[in-house]
C-alpha positions in Angstrom: 148.0 151.7 24.9 146.8 148.1 24.2 144.9 145.4 25.4 145.4 141.4 26.1 142.8 138.4 26.1 142.4 137.5 30.3 142.2 134.6 32.0 139.0 132.1 32.2 137.4 132.4 35.2 138.1 128.2 35.4 141.9 129.3 35.6 141.4 131.8 38.6 139.1 128.5 40.2 142.4 126.6 39.0 144.7 128.4 40.8 143.1 128.3 44.0 143.3 125.0 44.0 146.5 124.3 42.9 147.9 127.2 45.7 146.1 125.0 48.2 147.4 121.9 47.6 150.8 123.6 48.2 149.6 125.2 51.3 148.9 121.6 52.6 151.4 119.6 51.0 154.6 122.3 52.8 151.7 122.1 56.0 154.4 121.6 58.8 152.4 119.6 61.7 152.6 118.4 65.1 153.9 114.8 66.5 150.3 113.9 66.6 149.8 115.5 63.3 148.1 118.5 63.9 149.4 121.7 61.8 151.3 124.2 63.6 152.0 126.4 60.5 148.6 127.5 60.7 148.4 125.8 56.7 151.4 128.3 55.2 154.6 125.8 55.5 156.5 127.4 53.0 154.2 130.4 52.5 154.8 131.9 56.0 156.8 134.8 54.9 155.5 138.0 52.8 157.8 139.0 50.1 160.7 141.2 51.1 159.1 143.6 47.8 155.9 145.1 50.4 155.7 148.3 51.5 153.0 147.8 53.3 149.6 144.6 52.7 146.3 145.5 54.7 144.2 143.0 54.8 141.0 145.2 56.1 139.2 142.1 57.5 139.1 143.4 60.9 136.4 144.6 63.2 134.8 147.6 65.1 136.7 148.7 67.7 140.0 147.0 66.3 141.5 149.6 65.6 143.5 151.3 62.5 143.6 149.0 59.7 147.2 146.9 59.7 149.8 145.7 58.1 151.1 142.3 58.1 153.6 142.7 55.8 155.8 142.5 58.5 157.1 146.3 58.2 154.2 147.7 60.5 153.4 150.2 58.4 150.1 150.2 59.9 147.4 152.4 57.9 146.2 155.4 60.4 142.4 156.9 60.3 141.7 160.0 58.8 141.1 162.8 62.0 137.1 162.4 60.5 137.1 158.6 61.0 135.6 156.5 63.2 136.9 153.3 64.1 132.7 152.2 63.9 132.4 153.8 60.4 136.0 152.6 58.9 134.8 148.4 60.1 130.7 149.0 59.5 130.9 146.9 56.8 132.1 143.6 57.5 135.0 142.6 55.7 136.2 145.4 54.4 137.9 148.7 55.3 135.2 151.7 54.7 135.8 155.7 54.1 133.2 157.8 53.5 133.0 161.4 51.6 134.3 163.7 53.5 137.0 166.0 54.9 139.7 163.6 56.5 137.6 160.9 56.1 139.8 158.1 54.0 142.8 155.9 55.8 146.5 156.9 55.1 150.2 155.6 55.3 152.8 158.2 56.5 154.9 159.1 53.4 158.3 157.6 55.4 156.4 154.3 54.9 155.7 154.0 51.0 159.1 155.6 49.7 159.6 154.6 46.3 161.9 156.6 43.2 159.6 155.4 39.8 162.7 156.8 37.9 164.6 153.3 39.0 161.9 151.4 41.2 158.9 149.4 40.0 155.6 149.7 42.3 152.3 146.9 42.1 149.6 148.7 43.8 146.2 146.1 44.2 143.4 146.0 46.2 139.8 144.7 46.1 137.6 147.4 45.2 133.5 148.5 46.0 133.0 151.4 44.9 129.7 153.0 43.0 130.1 154.7 39.9 130.9 158.6 40.7 129.5 161.4 39.1 132.7 163.3 38.8 136.3 161.8 39.4 138.0 160.9 42.2 141.4 160.6 42.8 141.4 157.7 45.3 144.8 155.9 45.9 148.1 156.8 46.0 150.7 160.0 46.9 150.7 162.0 44.0 148.4 165.0 42.9 149.2 166.0 39.6 151.1 169.6 41.0 153.9 169.1 44.1 153.1 165.5 45.3 155.1 163.1 43.4 154.2 159.0 42.8 151.4 157.6 41.6 147.4 158.1 41.9 144.4 156.8 40.4 141.5 158.3 39.3 138.5 156.6 39.9 136.6 158.2 36.8 133.2 159.7 36.0 131.2 156.4 35.0 133.1 153.9 36.6 136.9 153.4 34.6 140.3 154.1 36.3 143.1 156.6 34.6 146.9 156.4 36.5 148.0 160.1 37.3 152.2 160.1 37.1 153.9 162.5 39.0 157.8 162.5 38.3 160.7 165.6 38.5 159.8 165.2 35.0 156.3 166.5 34.7 152.9 164.7 35.6 151.1 162.4 33.1 147.4 163.3 33.6 146.5 162.6 30.3 146.6 158.7 30.1 143.5 157.4 28.6 141.0 155.7 30.6 140.9 152.2 31.8 138.3 149.8 28.7 137.2 147.9 31.9 134.9 149.7 34.3 135.8 149.2 37.8 133.2 151.5 40.3 130.4 149.7 39.5 129.1 148.5 43.3 130.6 145.1 43.2 133.6 144.0 44.3 136.4 144.1 41.9 140.3 144.0 42.2 142.1 146.4 40.6 146.4 146.0 40.0 148.0 148.4 38.9 151.6 148.1 38.0 154.4 151.0 36.7 157.9 149.8 34.4 160.8 151.7 36.3 162.7 150.5 33.6 160.1 149.8 30.4 157.8 153.3 32.1 154.7 151.3 31.0 151.9 151.0 32.9 149.8 147.9 33.3 146.1 147.8 34.2 144.1 144.4 35.5 140.7 144.2 36.3 139.9 141.0 38.1 142.9 139.4 36.8 142.1 140.5 33.7 144.3 142.7 31.7 142.6 145.9 30.7 145.6 148.5 29.5 149.0 148.9 28.6 149.5 152.1 29.0 153.5 153.2 26.5 156.6 154.7 28.6 155.3 158.4 28.9 157.5 159.2 32.4 160.4 160.0 32.5 162.4 161.4 35.3 162.8 160.4 39.6 160.0 160.8 42.0 160.0 161.1 46.4 156.9 160.7 47.8 156.4 163.5 50.5 152.5 163.1 50.9 150.9 160.6 53.1 149.9 157.4 50.7 145.5 157.9 50.9 143.6 154.9 50.0 139.7 155.8 49.7 140.8 159.9 49.4 142.7 162.4 47.7 146.4 162.6 48.3 147.1 164.0 52.0 143.6 162.1 52.7 142.4 165.9 52.4 139.1 164.8 50.2 138.0 161.3 50.5 134.9 159.5 49.2 132.5 156.7 49.5 133.7 153.7 49.1 134.9 149.5 50.3 138.3 148.2 50.1 140.1 145.0 51.7 143.3 143.4 50.3 145.7 146.3 49.7 148.9 145.2 48.6 151.4 148.2 47.4 155.1 146.0 46.3 158.5 148.1 45.4 161.2 146.1 43.2 164.8 148.0 42.0 165.0 147.5 38.6 162.3 146.1 36.4 158.6 144.7 37.2 158.3 140.7 37.8 158.9 138.6 34.8 155.1 136.7 36.0 153.1 140.3 36.3 150.8 138.3 34.6 150.2 135.6 36.8 150.9 137.3 39.6 147.4 139.5 38.8 145.5 136.4 38.7 146.2 134.7 41.4 146.0 138.6 43.5 142.4 138.8 41.8 141.4 134.9 43.3 143.4 135.2 46.7 143.0 139.2 47.2 144.2 138.8 51.4 146.8 136.6 51.0 150.4 137.9 50.4 152.8 136.9 47.9 155.9 135.3 48.4 159.4 135.9 47.5 158.2 132.8 45.6 156.2 134.1 43.8 158.0 136.6 42.0 160.3 135.7 39.2 162.9 139.3 38.5 
């Protein structure tokens, strides 16, 4: 495991300014000078690397969380999670402790093979420090279900867990940063299929790099769970928005660190192909 210096908060604000100016400069206007592109211009198309992007900023009675990545990979409520409970906190998806009270996306819509495909998962989270370890994001578990999951640890740190045909890697160190402290943080986890490294970013700052630690292939067979364990069976209290899952053939983007900063600054905006250096 290694750590690196992070971007200063003023750099995050500068990225917000630059991105905002770029949107303005690329804006399409009509004959009267009014924007007709919603200010997006060349940023109107999500990256083809997306499996899903859930802004999570809906309202009660709006239904299950909607995917805006052009894949139509909408999430589904757990059978015991109501619409009212999911949207109880403005600006967030909310899950509650219980059985089938999280949200999930079917495995057919979230397929990736860690033997040859890298993944990037990012989410704005607001989770209180748990008393025990909680598997809260991803399709995998430590036994039969392959892929990855993110365990929120007692005390508030996180631990990526990877499960492939080569076996389950459950012993990575807990993150240096504390993510679950009852306030908003952007958690970004990236897994490189080529180098077999795992990266964890905290609010755009590199928290951990884990050296090559897994082998083999993977195929998702379980529901991709958010706020719950693999398959959505056991769910936990939490609030989330700006959920991104991207898949890359081969290695991760070369500008991964900058992408993490951008996701931290603008968690509810999708990435475009032009953002990625592959």
